[in-house]
C-alpha positions as CSV (number, residue, x, y, z in Angstrom):
1,M,77.6,68.0,100.0
2,F,80.3,70.7,100.2
3,K,83.0,68.0,99.7
4,R,81.4,66.8,96.5
5,I,81.1,70.4,95.1
6,I,84.8,71.1,96.0
7,K,85.9,67.8,94.5
8,F,83.9,68.5,91.4
9,Y,85.7,71.8,90.8
10,I,89.2,70.5,91.7
11,D,88.8,67.6,89.3
12,G,87.5,70.0,86.6
13,F,90.6,72.3,87.0
14,R,93.0,69.3,87.0
15,S,91.6,68.0,83.7
16,M,91.5,71.3,82.0
17,A,93.2,71.6,78.7
18,S,95.8,74.3,77.9
19,W,93.1,76.6,76.5
20,G,91.1,76.5,79.7
21,R,94.1,77.4,81.9
22,T,95.0,80.2,79.5
23,L,91.4,81.6,79.7
24,W,91.5,81.5,83.5
25,I,94.8,83.4,83.5
26,I,93.3,86.0,81.3
27,I,90.3,86.3,83.5
28,L,92.4,86.7,86.7
29,V,94.6,89.3,85.1
30,K,91.5,91.3,84.0
31,L,90.1,91.1,87.5
32,F,93.4,92.3,89.0
33,I,93.4,95.2,86.6
34,L,89.7,96.1,87.3
35,F,89.9,95.9,91.1
36,F,93.5,97.1,91.9
37,I,94.8,99.2,89.1
38,F,91.5,101.1,88.4
39,K,91.0,101.7,92.1
40,L,94.4,103.3,92.4
41,I,93.9,105.5,89.3
42,F,90.2,106.4,89.2
43,F,88.8,105.9,92.7
44,K,91.0,107.9,95.0
45,D,90.1,108.4,98.6
46,T,89.1,112.0,98.6
47,L,87.0,111.9,101.7
48,N,90.0,111.2,103.9
49,T,92.1,113.9,102.3
50,R,89.4,116.6,102.4
51,F,87.7,116.0,105.8
52,D,89.2,115.3,109.2
53,T,86.4,113.7,111.1
54,D,83.8,111.1,110.3
55,S,80.9,113.5,111.0
56,E,82.3,115.9,108.4
57,R,82.6,113.1,105.8
58,A,79.0,111.9,106.6
59,E,77.6,115.5,106.3
60,H,79.4,115.9,102.9
61,V,78.0,112.6,101.6
62,I,74.5,113.4,102.8
63,D,74.7,116.9,101.1
64,Q,75.9,115.3,97.8
65,I,73.1,112.7,97.8
66,T,70.3,115.0,98.7
67,K,71.2,117.7,96.1
């Protein structure tokens, strides 16, 4: 069953016209921007820079959630 599914997708990608490949490239670039670039810019690792131990980090997170 898994071989048939994999073969289905491989054949679909091989027979894709130029628009399909262009759209997949756009999708992959957007995913790269969302997951890597945004993570570097907006989601900085502040817990590791502010707190030294895991227990301090956990206590801070619990305090922020329960407020």
